[in-house]
C-alpha positions in Angstrom: -6.8 -1.0 -19.7 -3.6 -1.3 -17.8 -2.7 2.0 -16.0 0.5 3.7 -17.1 3.5 3.1 -14.8 4.0 5.8 -12.1 7.5 7.1 -12.0 8.9 7.5 -8.4 12.2 9.2 -7.8 14.2 7.7 -4.8 16.7 9.9 -3.1 19.3 8.5 -0.7 23.0 7.7 -0.1 23.2 5.5 -3.1 26.1 4.5 -5.4 28.8 5.0 -2.8 29.7 1.3 -2.3 28.3 1.3 1.2 26.6 -2.1 1.6 24.2 -0.9 4.3 22.8 1.9 2.2 22.7 -0.3 -0.9 20.7 -2.7 1.2 18.3 0.1 2.1 17.8 0.7 -1.7 17.4 -2.9 -2.5 14.9 -3.4 0.3 12.9 -0.3 -0.8 12.8 -1.5 -4.4 11.6 -5.0 -3.4 9.0 -3.7 -1.0 7.7 -1.1 -3.6 7.3 -3.9 -6.2 5.4 -6.2 -3.9 3.1 -3.5 -2.6 2.5 -2.0 -6.0 1.5 -5.4 -7.3 -0.9 -5.8 -4.3 -2.4 -2.3 -5.1 -2.8 -3.1 -8.8 -0.4 -0.4 -10.0 3.0 -0.3 -11.6 5.8 1.7 -10.1 8.8 2.7 -12.2 11.7 3.8 -9.9 14.3 6.4 -10.8 17.2 6.4 -8.4 19.4 9.4 -7.7 22.9 7.9 -7.4 26.5 9.1 -7.5 27.1 6.1 -9.8 24.0 5.9 -12.0 25.5 3.3 -14.4 26.4 1.0 -11.5 23.0 1.4 -9.9 21.2 0.6 -13.1 23.5 -2.4 -13.7 23.0 -3.7 -10.1 19.3 -3.3 -9.7 17.9 -3.0 -13.2 16.2 0.4 -12.6 16.6 3.8 -14.1 19.1 6.1 -12.4 20.4 9.6 -12.8 23.4 11.4 -11.3 22.4 12.9 -7.9 24.7 15.9 -8.3 23.7 16.9 -11.8 20.8 19.4 -11.2 19.5 19.3 -14.7 19.1 15.5 -14.6 17.5 15.6 -11.1 15.1 18.4 -12.2 14.1 16.4 -15.3 13.5 13.2 -13.3 11.4 15.1 -10.7 9.4 17.0 -13.4 8.3 13.7 -15.0 7.6 11.7 -11.8 4.5 11.0 -9.7 6.3 11.5 -6.4 9.6 11.5 -4.5 10.8 9.0 -1.8 13.5 10.3 0.5 15.2 7.5 2.5 16.0 5.5 4.3 19.2 5.6 6.3 20.7 8.4 8.3 20.3 11.1 5.7 19.4 14.0 8.0 22.4 14.2 10.4 25.3 16.7 10.7 27.9 14.5 12.4 29.7 13.1 9.3 29.1 16.3 7.2 27.3 19.6 7.4 26.4 19.2 3.7 24.1 16.2 4.0 21.1 18.0 5.4 21.0 20.8 2.9 21.4 18.3 0.0 18.6 15.9 1.0 16.2 18.7 2.1 17.0 20.5 -1.1 15.9 17.6 -3.2 12.6 17.2 -1.2 12.0 21.0 -1.4 12.6 21.0 -5.2 10.0 18.2 -5.6 7.5 20.1 -3.4 8.0 23.3 -5.5 7.1 21.2 -8.5 3.9 20.1 -6.8 5.0 16.5 -6.4 4.0 14.4 -3.4 6.9 13.6 -1.1 7.4 10.7 1.2 10.0 10.1 4.0 10.8 6.4 4.1 12.1 5.0 7.4 14.8 7.6 8.0 17.0 7.8 11.1 16.9 11.5 12.1 19.9 13.0 13.9 22.1 13.8 15.6 21.3 17.4 14.8 24.0 19.5 16.4 23.3 22.7 14.3 19.9 24.1 15.4 19.8 26.2 12.3 18.6 23.1 10.5 15.6 22.6 12.8 13.1 25.1 11.2 14.1 23.9 7.7 13.4 20.3 8.5 10.1 21.2 10.1 9.0 23.3 7.1 9.9 20.6 4.6 8.5 17.6 6.6 5.2 19.3 7.3 4.5 19.4 3.5 5.3 15.7 3.0 2.4 13.3 2.4 3.9 10.7 4.6 6.7 10.6 7.2 8.1 7.5 8.7 11.3 7.1 10.9 13.1 3.9 12.0 13.1 4.5 15.8 11.1 6.3 18.5 14.1 8.6 19.2 13.9 10.0 15.7 10.2 10.7 16.1 10.9 12.4 19.4 13.5 14.6 17.8 11.1 15.6 15.1 8.5 16.4 17.7 11.0 18.6 19.6 11.6 20.7 16.5 7.9 21.2 15.9 6.3 18.3 14.2 3.1 16.6 15.5 4.1 13.3 17.0 1.1 11.5 15.6 2.0 12.6 12.0 5.2 10.6 12.2 5.1 6.8 12.0 7.8 4.6 13.6 8.7 1.6 11.4 11.6 -0.8 11.3 14.6 -0.2 9.1 13.7 -1.3 5.6 16.6 -3.8 5.6 14.8 -5.9 8.1 12.7 -7.1 5.2 15.6 -8.0 2.9 15.6 -11.6 1.8 18.4 -13.8 0.5 19.1 -13.9 -3.3 17.8 -16.7 -5.4 21.3 -17.1 -7.0 23.3 -17.4 -3.8 27.0 -17.5 -4.1 28.8 -20.7 -3.1 29.0 -21.2 0.6 32.5 -21.0 2.1 33.1 -24.2 4.0 34.5 -24.0 7.5 34.8 -26.6 10.2 35.2 -23.9 12.8 32.5 -21.6 14.2 32.3 -18.5 12.0 32.5 -15.1 13.7 31.5 -12.3 11.4 33.2 -9.0 12.1 32.1 -5.6 10.7 34.3 -2.8 11.9 35.1 0.7 10.8 37.5 3.4 11.8 36.2 5.7 14.6 38.5 6.5 17.5 41.6 8.3 16.5 43.9 6.0 18.5 42.1 2.9 17.2 41.4 1.8 20.8 38.2 0.1 19.9 39.9 -2.0 17.2 42.7 -3.0 19.5 40.2 -4.1 22.2 38.2 -6.1 19.6 41.4 -7.8 18.4 42.4 -8.6 22.0 38.9 -10.0 22.8 39.0 -12.2 19.7 42.5 -13.6 20.7 41.1 -14.5 24.1 38.0 -16.2 22.6 40.1 -18.1 20.1 42.5 -19.3 22.8 39.5 -20.9 24.5 37.9 -22.3 21.3 39.4 -22.1 17.8 37.4 -19.8 15.6 37.0 -18.7 12.0 37.2 -14.9 12.1 35.5 -13.6 8.9 35.8 -9.9 8.3 32.9 -8.3 6.4 33.7 -4.7 5.2 30.4 -2.9 4.7 31.7 0.5 3.4 34.4 0.2 0.7 37.2 0.9 0.8 37.4 2.4 4.3 36.1 -0.7 6.1 38.4 -2.9 4.2 41.3 -0.8 5.5 40.0 -1.1 9.1 39.6 -4.9 8.7 43.1 -5.2 7.3 44.4 -3.2 10.3 42.7 -5.6 12.7 44.0 -8.6 10.8 47.5 -7.2 11.4 46.8 -6.8 15.1 45.7 -10.4 15.2 48.9 -11.5 13.6 49.8 -15.2 13.9 48.1 -15.6 17.3 44.8 -16.9 15.8 46.5 -19.4 13.5 48.9 -20.5 16.3 45.9 -21.4 18.4 44.1 -23.3 15.6 41.9 -20.5 14.2 41.4 -19.0 10.8 41.3 -15.4 9.6 39.7 -14.4 6.3 38.0 -11.4 4.7 35.1 -11.0 2.2 36.7 -8.8 -0.5 34.7 -6.4 -2.6 31.2 -7.7 -1.6 29.0 -4.8 -2.7 25.7 -6.4 -3.7 23.6 -6.3 -0.5 22.0 -9.7 -0.9 25.5 -11.3 -1.4 26.6 -9.6 1.9 23.4 -10.8 3.5 24.4 -14.3 2.5 27.8 -13.9 4.1 26.2 -12.8 7.3 23.8 -15.8 7.2 26.8 -18.2 7.3 28.0 -16.7 10.6 27.4 -18.4 14.0 27.9 -15.0 15.7 28.3 -11.5 14.3 30.2 -8.6 15.9 29.2 -5.3 14.4 29.9 -1.6 14.5 28.0 -0.9 11.3 24.3 -0.7 12.0 23.3 -2.7 8.9 25.6 -5.5 9.8 23.5 -5.9 13.0 20.2 -5.6 11.1 21.4 -8.2 8.6 22.2 -10.5 11.5 18.9 -10.0 13.2 17.0 -10.6 10.0 18.8 -13.9 9.5 18.5 -14.8 13.2 22.3 -14.7 13.7 23.2 -14.0 17.4 24.9 -10.6 17.4 27.1 -8.4 19.5 26.8 -4.6 18.9 29.6 -2.1 19.6 28.2 1.4 20.0 29.7 4.5 18.3 26.4 6.3 17.5 23.0 6.4 19.2 21.5 4.6 16.2 23.3 1.4 17.3 21.8 1.6 20.8 18.3 2.3 19.4 18.3 -0.7 17.1 19.7 -3.1 19.8 17.0 -1.9 22.2 14.3 -2.9 19.7 15.5 -6.5 19.7 16.1 -6.6 23.4 19.9 -6.4 23.2 22.5 -4.1 24.7 25.9 -3.1 23.3 28.8 -5.0 24.7 30.5 -1.6 25.0 31.2 1.6 23.2 34.2 2.5 21.1 35.7 4.6 23.8 35.3 2.0 26.6 35.3 -1.5 25.3 36.6 -4.3 27.5 38.2 -7.1 25.6 37.5 -9.7 28.3 33.8 -8.9 28.2 33.7 -9.2 24.4 35.5 -12.6 24.5 33.0 -13.9 27.1 30.0 -12.8 25.1 31.3 -14.4 21.9 31.8 -17.7 23.7 28.4 -17.5 25.5 26.5 -16.8 22.2 28.2 -19.7 20.6 26.9 -22.0 23.3 23.5 -20.3 23.7 22.7 -19.4 20.1 19.5 -21.4 20.0 18.2 -19.7 23.1 19.1 -16.3 21.8 17.1 -17.0 18.6 14.1 -18.5 20.5 13.8 -15.5 22.8 13.7 -13.1 19.9 11.9 -15.0 17.1 8.5 -13.4 17.6 9.9 -9.9 17.9 12.1 -10.2 14.9 9.4 -11.7 12.8 7.1 -8.8 13.6 9.8 -6.3 12.6 10.3 -8.0 9.3 6.6 -7.7 8.5 6.3 -4.1 9.7 9.3 -3.1 7.5 6.9 -3.1 4.5 4.6 -0.5 6.0 6.0 2.6 4.2 5.9 0.9 0.8 2.3 -0.1 1.5 1.3 3.4 2.4 3.0 4.9 -0.6 1.5 2.3 -3.0 -2.0 2.9 -1.6 -1.6 6.7 -2.0 -0.5 6.4 -5.6 -3.3 3.9 -6.4 -6.0 6.3 -5.0 -4.3 9.3 -6.7 -4.3 7.4 -10.0 
């Protein structure tokens, strides 16, 4: 007799047209399917999304509106467990509302007696200490807790969790593979430099510095500058702003400027990244995409999570948003174009290990559910 499917609710920043977070969801769904098959069980995901119709259409899974309490309660009451993650859900920099929401969903599941799992989250920054005891209380009742870097585990330890109870795993997106139905490849006779930028500094100094660095690099070697907006529409606006800064300088020196418009599906964006010879990224998941596809990358730091990831693959940021030297960026672009093979060779074993380890949370969850069943 085939066991009945086990419904698992997945909570995260889904349905907001952020390619990075959508990639997290896609990666979790793929890993859960693979590990459930290996464990001999069937997992039926239910995703909490701000756009449930879009989530269902994109991934072929059930979805309910994350802000409609009745729908969330119904999904939790019928489920075998809750996954919270991944991404930077528990931080209070972009909003003070994120932590209460995500902890509230976990707590609701725990009140209902459901097992809860923390899936490769990045914890912090936590500037409001009032959240510390709440996180400690909720996480101590979880069946499994994993975070995506050692710094997140250390932060949880500082607020009272046992270090050994928290597993450090790679970001789930490290395990994302290319789609079977890849879109047509854009032909380019020039080296392609992928560029993922966002607004951060109020005076746009970081975008101005990046544009100046790209002009310098293009003057030495004509390039195809390909903008890859990860969070729509804000990253598209930042990309367009930079394209205006570049003006005609790039074309006058034999280069090309283009933008990947409205690429939301994570595997399609992954394909865009794969086509690049070098990627310059502010968005964390643009860098993770590049690493997974062995594309030499240049990270620009605006948040500790950028530095933490770069450190895991033995890289350092070329600069931070408040102190970025255009000449240094230009030199690094040209160096990676010439030394790309060496960059890949030096990191192949490390990246391959991270790709394999990215499945660990799904494997642990599937094993728990198979024994429970």
